N, C-alpha and C positions, 0 to 999 in steps of 0.2 A: 604439536601442530598437525597430527594425523587426523583429528576429528574436524569435520566440516563445520563452518561457521556461517550463520545467517544473520544479517542485519534486518530487523523489522522496525520501521519507524511507526510511531503512534501505537505501540503494542502494550501500553499500560492498561488498555481496556478495549472492549468492542471487537471489531473485526481483526485488528492487529494482534490482540491478545489471543484470539482463536487461532490465528496463523502461527504465532510463536509457539503456542501449546502443541499444535500439530507437528511442527518441525522438530520440536524438542523430543516428541515421541519417536521421531524418525532418526534420532541420534545426531541431531545438530546441536551445537552450542549456539547461544542466542545473544545478540547485542541489541539493546533497545534504546532508541532515542525518543523521548517524550517530554512534554512540558510539565507533567505532574511530578511532584516529589515522590521518591520511591516509598517513603513512609505512608503516603496517602493512597497508594495502590498495592500495599504489601501483600494482600491476599492473592491478587492477580499475578504478581511476580512469583510468589511462592508456588502457585499452580504450575508455572512453566518450569521452575527449578525441580519440583517434585516429579515432573515428567522425565527428568534425567539430564537436564541441560545445566551447564555452567552459564549463568545469566550475568551479563555485564549491563548494568543499567546506568544510563546517562541522562540526567535532567538537562534539557536544552531546548532551544527554539530553532526549529528548522529554517526559519526565515533569516537567521543571523549567520553571516559568513564565518565569524570566529567560532561559533558553536559547532557548525558543521566541520570545520577543520579540526578542532580539538577532539570532537567525537571520533572522527575517523582515525586520527592519530592514536587515540586511547584504545580503540578497538584493535588496531594493529599491534600496539604495545602489549595488550592483554592476551590476544589470541595468536597473533602472528600471521593471520590469514583472514580472507573474506571470500566465501564461496557463493553466497546468495545475497542479493539486495532486494528487499521487498519494500517498495515505496508505497506505504499505506497511509501515512499521516496526511490529514487534510482537515480543513475547516469550512463551515458554511458562514454566511454573514451573521454578525451578531444580532442584527435586526433585519428581517425580511422587508424589502421595499420594492415597489413597482419600479421598473427600469426607467420610467420617466422622472423618478425621484432619487434613485440610487446615488450615494455620495462617493466622492473620490476616496475618502478615507476607508469606506467599506470595501470598495473595489481593490484598493492597495492591500488591505489586510488579507483578503482571500487570495489574491494573486501572488503575494510575496511568499506565502506558505505553500499553496497548492502547486504553483508553477515554478516560480523562481527557486524556492527551496528544493523542490524535487529535481529540477534540472541540474542545479549546481552540486547537490549531493551525489546525483548519478555520475556527474563528471568526475568528481573526486574519487568515488569508489571504482568507477570504470578504469581509471588510470592505475589504481592499486591492483585491480584484477589483471590488467595487461602485464604488469610487472610480475605478479605471482605466477602467471602462465609461463613465464620464462624460467622460473626457479623451482616450481613444485612439480613432482611427478603425478600423473593421473589427475590433473586439475581441470575441472570443468565448471566454469562460472555461469551463473544465470541471474537475470534481473527481471523482476515482475513488478509491474506498475498497477496499482489499484485505482482505476478511474471511477466511472459511474455511468448509469443509464442517462445521467444528465449531460454526458458528452454529446448526445444527439437529441435529447428531449428538452423542449422549451419549458422553462418555469419562469415566467416574467416577474415573479416576486423575488427571485434570487438569481438574477442574470449573471452576476459576477461568479457565482458558483458554477453555472453551466459553462461559461467561457473558460473557467479554469480547468474543468475536466476535459473539455475539448482540447485544451493545451496539453494536458497529460497524454492524451492519445497521440498527439504529434510528437511529443517527447519519446514515446514508445517507438514510433516509426524512425525517427532520426537516429536514435541510439542502436536500434536493430540494424539499420543500414551501416552505420559507422563501425560497429563492433563485430560484425559477422566475420571479418577476416581473422580474428584473433584465436579461436572463435568464442564469442560470448553471446549467448542467445537472450533476446529480450522479448517479453510477452506482456500482455495487458488483460486484466480482468475487469469487466464492467458489472459491478453489483447492481441489483435492483433494490427492492424495498427490504432492507435487512434490519432485523430487530437488534438495536444497539442503544446505548444511552443517548445518542444523537437523535434517534427517531422515536424514542419512548414518548416524547411530548406530543407526538401526533398519532399515537397508537389508535385512538378511537376513529380518527379520520380514515386511516388506512385499513383498519379492520373492516370498515364498511365497504371501502372501494374493492378490497380483495374479495370479499364475499359476493360482491356484485359482478365479479368477473374481470377486474382490471388486468389480471394475469391469468393465462390458461391454467397454471398450477396454482390452485387457490389456497395458498398459505404464505406466511411471512418467510423470508429467507433468514438464515442464521449465520453467525460467524463461521461455524464449521463448514457450511456450504462453500464459502470462499476459500477456507483453509484447504479443503480437499482438492480444489483446482490448483492452488499454489503447489501443493504436494505433487500433483501430476506434472506440472510444468517443470519443476526442479528435478524430477526423477531421472531425466535423461531420455525418456521415451519419446520426446519431441525434438530429437537432435537435428532433424532436417527441416525444422520450422523455426521461424523467427519473425517478429513483428505481428504475430497473430493475436487475435482478440477472442476471448470467451465471454459470452454473456451469462451471468449467473443471476437471473432475474425472473425465474418462473415462467419464461416465455414472453415477457412483456414486449420484447423487441419485434415479435411477429406482427406483421400488419394483417388485420382481420376485418372482415365485413360482418 
């Protein structure tokens, strides 16, 4: 129980896998919750293990209460502690539709994972962290939420996604406020255009927009760009900060003429 443990949701691939890999290099053991079977992402999981982590992989659905409960119980049984929670898992709509046509089914699908799942997993883990704070020496817990530039940027063809990421931003504020007394610090990262399997299908579109100056820093972001900020947040060097947001978007958030 001496080694720190980080939960990273959605770490089978993409941004989450980059975060898990970075924390493994920094001597964390890793617990992963993802919908993919481990056999389907074996190379990505092996990458994290090869970085030095004991990796506990749990195939489950963040939107389902029983999956969240059994996952957290299994992590506690396996490791005995949770030091960091990175709420990275998220989905976009299966089919992009104008907000005048968006279906309730699509809205519920996105919100149940991105907002409901994130909120109630955070609630579960936060209560474990509070308990551990009373029993472990030198225990310093951190929660990092991965939202999106879509928390404040309108995309009328995927309104449910934008609303969900704005919801994640409020989850950050609420838990930062509530947990400060324990003390458990809560932070938020807003990625911009990050090259992952989710964005690969629109690579040509964003190659052109980036080249034309969509972002001051004219390149794609990568999972390691997000992972490096997670590393900084959990390092303890932001001990007098909570509820803070870092944009990792190549400067997209800057309003320019």
